Biopython code that builds the backbone (N, CA, C, O; Angstrom):
import numpy as np
from Bio.PDB.StructureBuilder import StructureBuilder

atoms = [
    (1, "UNK", "N", (7.369, -14.379, 2.064)),
    (1, "UNK", "CA", (7.490, -12.946, 2.014)),
    (1, "UNK", "C", (6.107, -12.318, 1.936)),
    (1, "UNK", "O", (5.350, -12.589, 1.004)),
    (2, "UNK", "N", (5.781, -11.493, 2.899)),
    (2, "UNK", "CA", (4.461, -10.881, 2.953)),
    (2, "UNK", "C", (4.228, -9.949, 1.766)),
    (2, "UNK", "O", (3.088, -9.767, 1.341)),
    (3, "UNK", "N", (5.288, -9.362, 1.230)),
    (3, "UNK", "CA", (5.136, -8.463, 0.082)),
    (3, "UNK", "C", (4.511, -9.172, -1.122)),
    (3, "UNK", "O", (3.720, -8.569, -1.847)),
    (4, "UNK", "N", (4.851, -10.427, -1.341)),
    (4, "UNK", "CA", (4.293, -11.173, -2.473)),
    (4, "UNK", "C", (2.804, -11.409, -2.269)),
    (4, "UNK", "O", (2.014, -11.251, -3.199)),
    (5, "UNK", "N", (2.420, -11.786, -1.057)),
    (5, "UNK", "CA", (1.004, -11.998, -0.737)),
    (5, "UNK", "C", (0.222, -10.708, -0.962)),
    (5, "UNK", "O", (-0.854, -10.722, -1.560)),
    (6, "UNK", "N", (0.765, -9.600, -0.482)),
    (6, "UNK", "CA", (0.084, -8.304, -0.612)),
    (6, "UNK", "C", (-0.007, -7.889, -2.080)),
    (6, "UNK", "O", (-1.064, -7.440, -2.524)),
    (7, "UNK", "N", (1.067, -8.028, -2.831)),
    (7, "UNK", "CA", (1.051, -7.642, -4.251)),
    (7, "UNK", "C", (0.000, -8.428, -5.019)),
    (7, "UNK", "O", (-0.753, -7.852, -5.804)),
    (8, "UNK", "N", (-0.059, -9.726, -4.804)),
    (8, "UNK", "CA", (-1.051, -10.549, -5.499)),
    (8, "UNK", "C", (-2.468, -10.111, -5.144)),
    (8, "UNK", "O", (-3.343, -10.071, -6.010)),
    (9, "UNK", "N", (-2.697, -9.784, -3.877)),
    (9, "UNK", "CA", (-4.027, -9.349, -3.456)),
    (9, "UNK", "C", (-4.365, -7.998, -4.085)),
    (9, "UNK", "O", (-5.462, -7.817, -4.612)),
    (10, "UNK", "N", (-3.432, -7.053, -4.032)),
    (10, "UNK", "CA", (-3.680, -5.734, -4.619)),
    (10, "UNK", "C", (-3.964, -5.848, -6.111)),
    (10, "UNK", "O", (-4.888, -5.210, -6.616)),
    (11, "UNK", "N", (-3.182, -6.650, -6.817)),
    (11, "UNK", "CA", (-3.356, -6.774, -8.265)),
    (11, "UNK", "C", (-4.709, -7.374, -8.645)),
    (11, "UNK", "O", (-5.212, -7.123, -9.740)),
    (12, "UNK", "N", (-5.288, -8.149, -7.762)),
    (12, "UNK", "CA", (-6.592, -8.741, -8.079)),
    (12, "UNK", "C", (-7.765, -7.934, -7.526)),
    (12, "UNK", "O", (-8.916, -8.273, -7.800)),
    (13, "UNK", "N", (-7.502, -6.869, -6.751)),
    (13, "UNK", "CA", (-8.593, -6.107, -6.142)),
    (13, "UNK", "C", (-8.585, -4.607, -6.439)),
    (13, "UNK", "O", (-9.619, -3.955, -6.291)),
    (14, "UNK", "N", (-7.459, -4.047, -6.848)),
    (14, "UNK", "CA", (-7.389, -2.608, -7.138)),
    (14, "UNK", "C", (-7.735, -2.325, -8.600)),
    (14, "UNK", "O", (-7.598, -3.196, -9.459)),
    (15, "UNK", "N", (-8.178, -1.114, -8.866)),
    (15, "UNK", "CA", (-8.487, -0.695, -10.238)),
    (15, "UNK", "C", (-7.240, -0.225, -10.989)),
    (15, "UNK", "O", (-7.316, 0.077, -12.180)),
    (16, "UNK", "N", (-6.098, -0.160, -10.308)),
    (16, "UNK", "CA", (-4.830, 0.260, -10.912)),
    (16, "UNK", "C", (-3.763, -0.781, -10.573)),
    (16, "UNK", "O", (-3.943, -1.557, -9.635)),
    (17, "UNK", "N", (-2.659, -0.812, -11.318)),
    (17, "UNK", "CA", (-1.595, -1.768, -10.995)),
    (17, "UNK", "C", (-0.825, -1.365, -9.735)),
    (17, "UNK", "O", (-0.818, -0.201, -9.336)),
    (18, "UNK", "N", (-0.182, -2.356, -9.126)),
    (18, "UNK", "CA", (0.669, -2.086, -7.960)),
    (18, "UNK", "C", (2.098, -2.507, -8.287)),
    (18, "UNK", "O", (2.337, -3.402, -9.098)),
    (19, "UNK", "N", (3.039, -1.831, -7.627)),
    (19, "UNK", "CA", (4.456, -2.087, -7.870)),
    (19, "UNK", "C", (5.208, -2.063, -6.544)),
    (19, "UNK", "O", (4.801, -1.398, -5.592)),
    (20, "UNK", "N", (6.320, -2.809, -6.503)),
    (20, "UNK", "CA", (7.215, -2.782, -5.350)),
    (20, "UNK", "C", (8.352, -1.789, -5.560)),
    (20, "UNK", "O", (9.041, -1.425, -4.607)),
    (21, "UNK", "N", (8.550, -1.352, -6.790)),
    (21, "UNK", "CA", (9.585, -0.369, -7.088)),
    (21, "UNK", "C", (9.231, 0.369, -8.369)),
    (21, "UNK", "O", (8.467, -0.120, -9.201)),
    (22, "UNK", "N", (9.806, 1.562, -8.506)),
    (22, "UNK", "CA", (9.615, 2.343, -9.725)),
    (22, "UNK", "C", (10.377, 1.656, -10.861)),
    (22, "UNK", "O", (11.515, 1.220, -10.687)),
    (23, "UNK", "N", (9.743, 1.571, -11.999)),
    (23, "UNK", "CA", (10.408, 1.050, -13.192)),
    (23, "UNK", "C", (10.292, 2.112, -14.272)),
    (23, "UNK", "O", (9.474, 3.022, -14.138)),
    (24, "UNK", "N", (11.061, 2.032, -15.314)),
    (24, "UNK", "CA", (11.017, 2.988, -16.416)),
    (24, "UNK", "C", (9.802, 3.889, -16.475)),
    (24, "UNK", "O", (9.623, 4.748, -15.612)),
    (25, "UNK", "N", (8.969, 3.704, -17.477)),
    (25, "UNK", "CA", (7.764, 4.517, -17.646)),
    (25, "UNK", "C", (6.653, 3.901, -16.822)),
    (25, "UNK", "O", (6.271, 2.751, -17.038)),
    (26, "UNK", "N", (6.137, 4.668, -15.881)),
    (26, "UNK", "CA", (5.051, 4.204, -15.015)),
    (26, "UNK", "C", (3.721, 4.701, -15.580)),
    (26, "UNK", "O", (3.686, 5.710, -16.285)),
    (27, "UNK", "N", (2.609, 3.989, -15.271)),
    (27, "UNK", "CA", (1.296, 4.460, -15.716)),
    (27, "UNK", "C", (0.913, 5.767, -15.018)),
    (27, "UNK", "O", (1.581, 6.182, -14.071)),
    (28, "UNK", "N", (-0.150, 6.409, -15.477)),
    (28, "UNK", "CA", (-0.595, 7.668, -14.872)),
    (28, "UNK", "C", (-1.056, 7.470, -13.429)),
    (28, "UNK", "O", (-0.809, 8.319, -12.572)),
    (29, "UNK", "N", (-1.727, 6.347, -13.165)),
    (29, "UNK", "CA", (-2.209, 6.042, -11.808)),
    (29, "UNK", "C", (-1.728, 4.656, -11.416)),
    (29, "UNK", "O", (-1.819, 3.710, -12.198)),
    (30, "UNK", "N", (-1.216, 4.546, -10.195)),
    (30, "UNK", "CA", (-0.723, 3.264, -9.709)),
    (30, "UNK", "C", (-0.469, 3.360, -8.211)),
    (30, "UNK", "O", (-0.508, 4.441, -7.623)),
    (31, "UNK", "N", (-0.207, 2.202, -7.608)),
    (31, "UNK", "CA", (0.148, 2.131, -6.188)),
    (31, "UNK", "C", (1.547, 1.537, -6.083)),
    (31, "UNK", "O", (1.854, 0.512, -6.691)),
    (32, "UNK", "N", (2.378, 2.198, -5.305)),
    (32, "UNK", "CA", (3.736, 1.741, -5.021)),
    (32, "UNK", "C", (3.785, 1.441, -3.528)),
    (32, "UNK", "O", (3.320, 2.250, -2.726)),
    (33, "UNK", "N", (4.338, 0.295, -3.138)),
    (33, "UNK", "CA", (4.406, 0.013, -1.703)),
    (33, "UNK", "C", (5.728, -0.620, -1.326)),
    (33, "UNK", "O", (6.411, -1.232, -2.148)),
    (34, "UNK", "N", (6.072, -0.453, -0.038)),
    (34, "UNK", "CA", (7.298, -1.040, 0.487)),
    (34, "UNK", "C", (7.153, -1.291, 1.980)),
    (34, "UNK", "O", (6.413, -0.604, 2.684)),
    (35, "UNK", "N", (7.887, -2.300, 2.436)),
    (35, "UNK", "CA", (7.936, -2.575, 3.872)),
    (35, "UNK", "C", (8.941, -1.616, 4.486)),
    (35, "UNK", "O", (10.086, -1.542, 4.040)),
    (36, "UNK", "N", (8.518, -0.879, 5.511)),
    (36, "UNK", "CA", (9.403, 0.100, 6.148)),
    (36, "UNK", "C", (9.955, -0.391, 7.476)),
    (36, "UNK", "O", (10.848, 0.234, 8.048)),
    (37, "UNK", "N", (9.432, -1.501, 7.967)),
    (37, "UNK", "CA", (9.924, -2.054, 9.221)),
    (37, "UNK", "C", (9.192, -3.336, 9.555)),
    (37, "UNK", "O", (8.157, -3.649, 8.968)),
    (38, "UNK", "N", (9.741, -4.074, 10.504)),
    (38, "UNK", "CA", (9.094, -5.307, 10.944)),
    (38, "UNK", "C", (9.521, -5.617, 12.369)),
    (38, "UNK", "O", (10.524, -5.106, 12.869)),
    (39, "UNK", "N", (8.733, -6.465, 13.003)),
    (39, "UNK", "CA", (9.044, -6.902, 14.363)),
    (39, "UNK", "C", (8.401, -8.264, 14.576)),
    (39, "UNK", "O", (7.702, -8.784, 13.707)),
    (40, "UNK", "N", (8.653, -8.827, 15.748)),
    (40, "UNK", "CA", (8.088, -10.120, 16.093)),
    (40, "UNK", "C", (7.698, -10.081, 17.558)),
    (40, "UNK", "O", (8.472, -9.631, 18.402)),
    (41, "UNK", "N", (6.497, -10.555, 17.859)),
    (41, "UNK", "CA", (6.037, -10.618, 19.243)),
    (41, "UNK", "C", (5.380, -11.971, 19.453)),
    (41, "UNK", "O", (4.481, -12.356, 18.706)),
    (42, "UNK", "N", (5.833, -12.690, 20.471)),
    (42, "UNK", "CA", (5.359, -14.052, 20.715)),
    (42, "UNK", "C", (5.491, -14.914, 19.458)),
    (42, "UNK", "O", (4.605, -15.709, 19.143)),
    (43, "UNK", "N", (6.591, -14.749, 18.757)),
    (43, "UNK", "CA", (6.922, -15.501, 17.546)),
    (43, "UNK", "C", (6.034, -15.170, 16.353)),
    (43, "UNK", "O", (6.113, -15.850, 15.330)),
    (44, "UNK", "N", (5.193, -14.148, 16.456)),
    (44, "UNK", "CA", (4.322, -13.757, 15.349)),
    (44, "UNK", "C", (4.859, -12.488, 14.693)),
    (44, "UNK", "O", (5.037, -11.473, 15.367)),
    (45, "UNK", "N", (5.119, -12.533, 13.387)),
    (45, "UNK", "CA", (5.682, -11.367, 12.701)),
    (45, "UNK", "C", (4.659, -10.264, 12.452)),
    (45, "UNK", "O", (3.468, -10.520, 12.277)),
    (46, "UNK", "N", (5.150, -9.054, 12.442)),
    (46, "UNK", "CA", (4.356, -7.872, 12.134)),
    (46, "UNK", "C", (5.199, -6.980, 11.230)),
    (46, "UNK", "O", (6.407, -6.848, 11.428)),
    (47, "UNK", "N", (4.559, -6.373, 10.245)),
    (47, "UNK", "CA", (5.276, -5.491, 9.318)),
    (47, "UNK", "C", (4.558, -4.160, 9.204)),
    (47, "UNK", "O", (3.329, -4.099, 9.248)),
    (48, "UNK", "N", (5.330, -3.103, 9.058)),
    (48, "UNK", "CA", (4.790, -1.786, 8.743)),
    (48, "UNK", "C", (5.049, -1.551, 7.265)),
    (48, "UNK", "O", (6.180, -1.662, 6.792)),
    (49, "UNK", "N", (3.974, -1.221, 6.536)),
    (49, "UNK", "CA", (4.087, -1.004, 5.097)),
    (49, "UNK", "C", (3.548, 0.361, 4.723)),
    (49, "UNK", "O", (2.521, 0.804, 5.238)),
    (50, "UNK", "N", (4.258, 1.027, 3.813)),
    (50, "UNK", "CA", (3.831, 2.325, 3.290)),
    (50, "UNK", "C", (3.320, 2.116, 1.867)),
    (50, "UNK", "O", (4.022, 1.562, 1.021)),
    (51, "UNK", "N", (2.097, 2.562, 1.614)),
    (51, "UNK", "CA", (1.461, 2.457, 0.305)),
    (51, "UNK", "C", (1.309, 3.863, -0.259)),
    (51, "UNK", "O", (0.707, 4.728, 0.378)),
    (52, "UNK", "N", (1.845, 4.092, -1.435)),
    (52, "UNK", "CA", (1.761, 5.412, -2.068)),
    (52, "UNK", "C", (0.864, 5.320, -3.292)),
    (52, "UNK", "O", (1.128, 4.554, -4.218)),
    (53, "UNK", "N", (-0.212, 6.121, -3.280)),
    (53, "UNK", "CA", (-1.184, 6.156, -4.370)),
    (53, "UNK", "C", (-0.867, 7.335, -5.276)),
    (53, "UNK", "O", (-0.990, 8.488, -4.862)),
    (54, "UNK", "N", (-0.465, 7.058, -6.498)),
    (54, "UNK", "CA", (-0.106, 8.091, -7.477)),
    (54, "UNK", "C", (-1.252, 8.304, -8.457)),
    (54, "UNK", "O", (-1.910, 7.349, -8.870)),
    (55, "UNK", "N", (-1.490, 9.573, -8.830)),
    (55, "UNK", "CA", (-2.494, 9.902, -9.845)),
    (55, "UNK", "C", (-2.154, 11.252, -10.466)),
    (55, "UNK", "O", (-1.244, 11.946, -10.012)),
    (56, "UNK", "N", (-2.898, 11.615, -11.513)),
    (56, "UNK", "CA", (-2.619, 12.851, -12.252)),
    (56, "UNK", "C", (-3.099, 14.109, -11.543)),
    (56, "UNK", "O", (-2.696, 15.213, -11.908)),
    (57, "UNK", "N", (-3.953, 13.960, -10.536)),
    (57, "UNK", "CA", (-4.422, 15.118, -9.768)),
    (57, "UNK", "C", (-4.482, 14.742, -8.296)),
    (57, "UNK", "O", (-4.531, 13.562, -7.947)),
    (58, "UNK", "N", (-4.477, 15.752, -7.441)),
    (58, "UNK", "CA", (-4.569, 15.489, -6.003)),
    (58, "UNK", "C", (-5.896, 14.807, -5.679)),
    (58, "UNK", "O", (-5.951, 13.910, -4.837)),
    (59, "UNK", "N", (-6.967, 15.237, -6.352)),
    (59, "UNK", "CA", (-8.289, 14.641, -6.136)),
    (59, "UNK", "C", (-8.269, 13.150, -6.466)),
    (59, "UNK", "O", (-8.755, 12.334, -5.682)),
    (60, "UNK", "N", (-7.711, 12.791, -7.621)),
    (60, "UNK", "CA", (-7.665, 11.379, -8.007)),
    (60, "UNK", "C", (-6.722, 10.574, -7.117)),
    (60, "UNK", "O", (-6.970, 9.395, -6.864)),
    (61, "UNK", "N", (-5.653, 11.192, -6.644)),
    (61, "UNK", "CA", (-4.759, 10.507, -5.704)),
    (61, "UNK", "C", (-5.490, 10.235, -4.390)),
    (61, "UNK", "O", (-5.320, 9.173, -3.791)),
    (62, "UNK", "N", (-6.303, 11.194, -3.943)),
    (62, "UNK", "CA", (-7.083, 11.011, -2.715)),
    (62, "UNK", "C", (-8.125, 9.908, -2.902)),
    (62, "UNK", "O", (-8.328, 9.090, -2.005)),
    (63, "UNK", "N", (-8.788, 9.882, -4.069)),
    (63, "UNK", "CA", (-9.770, 8.822, -4.350)),
    (63, "UNK", "C", (-9.102, 7.455, -4.382)),
    (63, "UNK", "O", (-9.626, 6.489, -3.826)),
    (64, "UNK", "N", (-7.953, 7.374, -5.027)),
    (64, "UNK", "CA", (-7.228, 6.112, -5.094)),
    (64, "UNK", "C", (-6.775, 5.682, -3.707)),
    (64, "UNK", "O", (-6.792, 4.492, -3.394)),
    (65, "UNK", "N", (-6.373, 6.629, -2.877)),
    (65, "UNK", "CA", (-5.978, 6.326, -1.505)),
    (65, "UNK", "C", (-7.141, 5.705, -0.731)),
    (65, "UNK", "O", (-6.947, 4.755, 0.026)),
    (66, "UNK", "N", (-8.343, 6.239, -0.918)),
    (66, "UNK", "CA", (-9.515, 5.677, -0.231)),
    (66, "UNK", "C", (-9.803, 4.261, -0.718)),
    (66, "UNK", "O", (-10.122, 3.381, 0.081)),
    (67, "UNK", "N", (-9.692, 4.039, -2.025)),
    (67, "UNK", "CA", (-9.879, 2.690, -2.572)),
    (67, "UNK", "C", (-8.834, 1.743, -1.992)),
    (67, "UNK", "O", (-9.152, 0.630, -1.574)),
    (68, "UNK", "N", (-7.588, 2.197, -1.973)),
    (68, "UNK", "CA", (-6.493, 1.384, -1.451)),
    (68, "UNK", "C", (-6.731, 0.998, 0.006)),
    (68, "UNK", "O", (-6.555, -0.162, 0.378)),
    (69, "UNK", "N", (-7.130, 1.968, 0.832)),
    (69, "UNK", "CA", (-7.338, 1.684, 2.261)),
    (69, "UNK", "C", (-8.399, 0.606, 2.446)),
    (69, "UNK", "O", (-8.247, -0.278, 3.289)),
    (70, "UNK", "N", (-9.463, 0.676, 1.670)),
    (70, "UNK", "CA", (-10.516, -0.339, 1.778)),
    (70, "UNK", "C", (-9.999, -1.715, 1.368)),
    (70, "UNK", "O", (-10.285, -2.712, 2.031)),
    (71, "UNK", "N", (-9.241, -1.769, 0.279)),
    (71, "UNK", "CA", (-8.692, -3.043, -0.191)),
    (71, "UNK", "C", (-7.713, -3.619, 0.833)),
    (71, "UNK", "O", (-7.772, -4.811, 1.136)),
    (72, "UNK", "N", (-6.819, -2.793, 1.366)),
    (72, "UNK", "CA", (-5.841, -3.285, 2.344)),
    (72, "UNK", "C", (-6.555, -3.785, 3.599)),
    (72, "UNK", "O", (-6.197, -4.836, 4.132)),
    (73, "UNK", "N", (-7.551, -3.055, 4.074)),
    (73, "UNK", "CA", (-8.289, -3.505, 5.257)),
    (73, "UNK", "C", (-8.993, -4.833, 5.001)),
    (73, "UNK", "O", (-9.154, -5.630, 5.925)),
    (74, "UNK", "N", (-9.412, -5.084, 3.767)),
    (74, "UNK", "CA", (-10.076, -6.344, 3.431)),
    (74, "UNK", "C", (-9.107, -7.518, 3.330)),
    (74, "UNK", "O", (-9.542, -8.664, 3.210)),
    (75, "UNK", "N", (-7.807, -7.254, 3.377)),
    (75, "UNK", "CA", (-6.828, -8.345, 3.342)),
    (75, "UNK", "C", (-6.924, -9.230, 4.581)),
    (75, "UNK", "O", (-6.323, -10.304, 4.626)),
    (76, "UNK", "N", (-7.668, -8.789, 5.573)),
    (76, "UNK", "CA", (-7.860, -9.603, 6.776)),
    (76, "UNK", "C", (-8.492, -10.951, 6.424)),
    (76, "UNK", "O", (-8.385, -11.906, 7.194)),
    (77, "UNK", "N", (-9.146, -11.033, 5.270)),
    (77, "UNK", "CA", (-9.771, -12.286, 4.845)),
    (77, "UNK", "C", (-8.740, -13.342, 4.442)),
    (77, "UNK", "O", (-9.085, -14.518, 4.326)),
    (78, "UNK", "N", (-7.498, -12.951, 4.230)),
    (78, "UNK", "CA", (-6.453, -13.903, 3.849)),
    (78, "UNK", "C", (-5.975, -14.707, 5.054)),
    (78, "UNK", "O", (-5.863, -14.176, 6.159)),
    (79, "UNK", "N", (-5.698, -15.980, 4.835)),
    (79, "UNK", "CA", (-5.207, -16.845, 5.913)),
    (79, "UNK", "C", (-3.851, -16.387, 6.443)),
    (79, "UNK", "O", (-3.539, -16.617, 7.611)),
    (80, "UNK", "N", (-3.045, -15.747, 5.606)),
    (80, "UNK", "CA", (-1.697, -15.329, 5.999)),
    (80, "UNK", "C", (-1.687, -14.079, 6.871)),
    (80, "UNK", "O", (-0.647, -13.727, 7.427)),
    (81, "UNK", "N", (-2.823, -13.404, 7.000)),
    (81, "UNK", "CA", (-2.885, -12.125, 7.719)),
    (81, "UNK", "C", (-3.838, -12.233, 8.899)),
    (81, "UNK", "O", (-4.970, -12.696, 8.759)),
    (82, "UNK", "N", (-3.358, -11.794, 10.081)),
    (82, "UNK", "CA", (-4.179, -11.900, 11.292)),
    (82, "UNK", "C", (-4.688, -10.556, 11.797)),
    (82, "UNK", "O", (-5.626, -10.522, 12.593)),
    (83, "UNK", "N", (-4.094, -9.445, 11.354)),
    (83, "UNK", "CA", (-4.559, -8.126, 11.790)),
    (83, "UNK", "C", (-4.063, -7.071, 10.804)),
    (83, "UNK", "O", (-2.930, -7.129, 10.327)),
    (84, "UNK", "N", (-4.937, -6.106, 10.509)),
    (84, "UNK", "CA", (-4.587, -4.981, 9.641)),
    (84, "UNK", "C", (-5.037, -3.719, 10.348)),
    (84, "UNK", "O", (-6.203, -3.589, 10.721)),
    (85, "UNK", "N", (-4.109, -2.788, 10.534)),
    (85, "UNK", "CA", (-4.450, -1.548, 11.238)),
    (85, "UNK", "C", (-3.838, -0.357, 10.513)),
    (85, "UNK", "O", (-2.634, -0.320, 10.259)),
    (86, "UNK", "N", (-4.692, 0.625, 10.180)),
    (86, "UNK", "CA", (-4.205, 1.851, 9.561)),
    (86, "UNK", "C", (-3.452, 2.651, 10.611)),
    (86, "UNK", "O", (-3.997, 2.978, 11.665)),
    (87, "UNK", "N", (-2.213, 2.959, 10.319)),
    (87, "UNK", "CA", (-1.378, 3.754, 11.209)),
    (87, "UNK", "C", (-1.617, 5.231, 10.935)),
    (87, "UNK", "O", (-1.819, 6.016, 11.862)),
    (88, "UNK", "N", (-1.593, 5.613, 9.634)),
    (88, "UNK", "CA", (-1.761, 7.014, 9.250)),
    (88, "UNK", "C", (-1.927, 7.101, 7.741)),
    (88, "UNK", "O", (-1.473, 6.218, 7.014)),
    (89, "UNK", "N", (-2.578, 8.165, 7.264)),
    (89, "UNK", "CA", (-2.566, 8.463, 5.833)),
    (89, "UNK", "C", (-2.612, 9.964, 5.637)),
    (89, "UNK", "O", (-3.212, 10.685, 6.434)),
    (90, "UNK", "N", (-1.975, 10.433, 4.571)),
    (90, "UNK", "CA", (-1.801, 11.870, 4.386)),
    (90, "UNK", "C", (-1.364, 12.162, 2.950)),
    (90, "UNK", "O", (-0.843, 11.282, 2.265)),
    (91, "UNK", "N", (-1.583, 13.427, 2.488)),
    (91, "UNK", "CA", (-1.069, 13.822, 1.177)),
    (91, "UNK", "C", (0.458, 13.805, 1.214)),
    (91, "UNK", "O", (1.064, 14.195, 2.212)),
    (92, "UNK", "N", (1.067, 13.358, 0.139)),
    (92, "UNK", "CA", (2.516, 13.155, 0.128)),
    (92, "UNK", "C", (3.057, 13.401, -1.278)),
    (92, "UNK", "O", (3.733, 12.543, -1.845)),
    (93, "UNK", "N", (2.758, 14.580, -1.842)),
    (93, "UNK", "CA", (3.158, 14.894, -3.210)),
    (93, "UNK", "C", (4.666, 14.745, -3.379)),
    (93, "UNK", "O", (5.449, 15.219, -2.556)),
    (94, "UNK", "N", (5.053, 14.083, -4.453)),
    (94, "UNK", "CA", (6.460, 13.839, -4.756)),
    (94, "UNK", "C", (7.054, 15.103, -5.376)),
    (94, "UNK", "O", (6.793, 15.405, -6.540)),
    (95, "UNK", "N", (7.844, 15.835, -4.609)),
    (95, "UNK", "CA", (8.395, 17.107, -5.087)),
    (95, "UNK", "C", (9.470, 16.916, -6.156)),
    (95, "UNK", "O", (9.734, 17.833, -6.934)),
    (96, "UNK", "N", (10.086, 15.750, -6.204)),
    (96, "UNK", "CA", (11.109, 15.484, -7.213)),
    (96, "UNK", "C", (10.485, 15.309, -8.597)),
    (96, "UNK", "O", (10.931, 15.916, -9.570)),
    (97, "UNK", "N", (9.446, 14.472, -8.671)),
    (97, "UNK", "CA", (8.813, 14.188, -9.968)),
    (97, "UNK", "C", (7.598, 15.069, -10.225)),
    (97, "UNK", "O", (7.045, 15.053, -11.325)),
    (98, "UNK", "N", (7.179, 15.831, -9.229)),
    (98, "UNK", "CA", (5.986, 16.691, -9.322)),
    (98, "UNK", "C", (4.715, 15.869, -9.550)),
    (98, "UNK", "O", (3.783, 16.337, -10.204)),
    (99, "UNK", "N", (4.676, 14.651, -9.014)),
    (99, "UNK", "CA", (3.498, 13.793, -9.146)),
    (99, "UNK", "C", (2.696, 13.834, -7.859)),
    (99, "UNK", "O", (3.243, 13.846, -6.757)),
    (100, "UNK", "N", (1.375, 13.855, -8.033)),
    (100, "UNK", "CA", (0.482, 13.849, -6.880)),
    (100, "UNK", "C", (0.415, 12.444, -6.303)),
    (100, "UNK", "O", (0.328, 11.459, -7.036)),
    (101, "UNK", "N", (0.457, 12.368, -4.976)),
    (101, "UNK", "CA", (0.335, 11.066, -4.330)),
    (101, "UNK", "C", (-0.160, 11.246, -2.904)),
    (101, "UNK", "O", (-0.010, 12.306, -2.296)),
    (102, "UNK", "N", (-0.749, 10.186, -2.395)),
    (102, "UNK", "CA", (-1.112, 10.060, -0.989)),
    (102, "UNK", "C", (-0.323, 8.884, -0.446)),
    (102, "UNK", "O", (0.036, 7.971, -1.189)),
    (103, "UNK", "N", (-0.056, 8.907, 0.846)),
    (103, "UNK", "CA", (0.602, 7.767, 1.475)),
    (103, "UNK", "C", (-0.256, 7.267, 2.620)),
    (103, "UNK", "O", (-0.729, 8.048, 3.446)),
    (104, "UNK", "N", (-0.450, 5.957, 2.659)),
    (104, "UNK", "CA", (-1.151, 5.300, 3.761)),
    (104, "UNK", "C", (-0.178, 4.294, 4.379)),
    (104, "UNK", "O", (0.432, 3.492, 3.672)),
    (105, "UNK", "N", (-0.043, 4.346, 5.691)),
    (105, "UNK", "CA", (0.874, 3.459, 6.404)),
    (105, "UNK", "C", (0.039, 2.491, 7.239)),
    (105, "UNK", "O", (-0.812, 2.906, 8.025)),
    (106, "UNK", "N", (0.295, 1.201, 7.058)),
    (106, "UNK", "CA", (-0.445, 0.160, 7.763)),
    (106, "UNK", "C", (0.503, -0.711, 8.575)),
    (106, "UNK", "O", (1.639, -0.964, 8.174)),
    (107, "UNK", "N", (0.014, -1.162, 9.724)),
    (107, "UNK", "CA", (0.679, -2.197, 10.513)),
    (107, "UNK", "C", (-0.088, -3.485, 10.250)),
    (107, "UNK", "O", (-1.296, -3.551, 10.479)),
    (108, "UNK", "N", (0.613, -4.509, 9.771)),
    (108, "UNK", "CA", (-0.029, -5.762, 9.380)),
    (108, "UNK", "C", (0.641, -6.914, 10.114)),
    (108, "UNK", "O", (1.851, -7.111, 10.003)),
    (109, "UNK", "N", (-0.152, -7.673, 10.865)),
    (109, "UNK", "CA", (0.333, -8.890, 11.514)),
    (109, "UNK", "C", (0.086, -10.041, 10.549)),
    (109, "UNK", "O", (-0.987, -10.143, 9.954)),
    (110, "UNK", "N", (1.079, -10.902, 10.399)),
    (110, "UNK", "CA", (0.967, -11.978, 9.409)),
    (110, "UNK", "C", (1.695, -13.217, 9.894)),
    (110, "UNK", "O", (2.390, -13.194, 10.909)),
    (111, "UNK", "N", (1.522, -14.290, 9.154)),
    (111, "UNK", "CA", (2.161, -15.570, 9.481)),
    (111, "UNK", "C", (3.244, -15.884, 8.480)),
    (111, "UNK", "O", (3.900, -16.921, 8.584)),
]
sb = StructureBuilder()
sb.init_structure("model")
sb.init_model(0)
sb.init_chain("A")
sb.init_seg("    ")
for serial, (resi, resn, name, xyz) in enumerate(atoms, 1):
    if name == "N":
        sb.init_residue(resn, " ", resi, " ")
    sb.init_atom(name, np.array(xyz, "f"), 0.0, 1.0, " ", f" {name:<3s}", serial, name[0])
structure = sb.get_structure()
């Protein structure tokens, strides 16, 4: 499962914790991510993942988003990953919880 590889990498390289799902009380700043789609070409899997950077202010969410993008792009150093490409990133404030967040969407080819 590529999500496990990514979570382990994020947890050892980000300044904030990462999660695959919301749990009870979350920290003030964190990254939440999920696989939004996948495909296979020439027997090689590819996944689209959405990473949401949460923080107490829009400025800090934007800073965390920049840190996250650099860390995700550096995942190319892993043997399990053959390509990392930023699809898009944008402000994505959670109107339900009123929490500031940015979302970065990546296409990742993996084994």
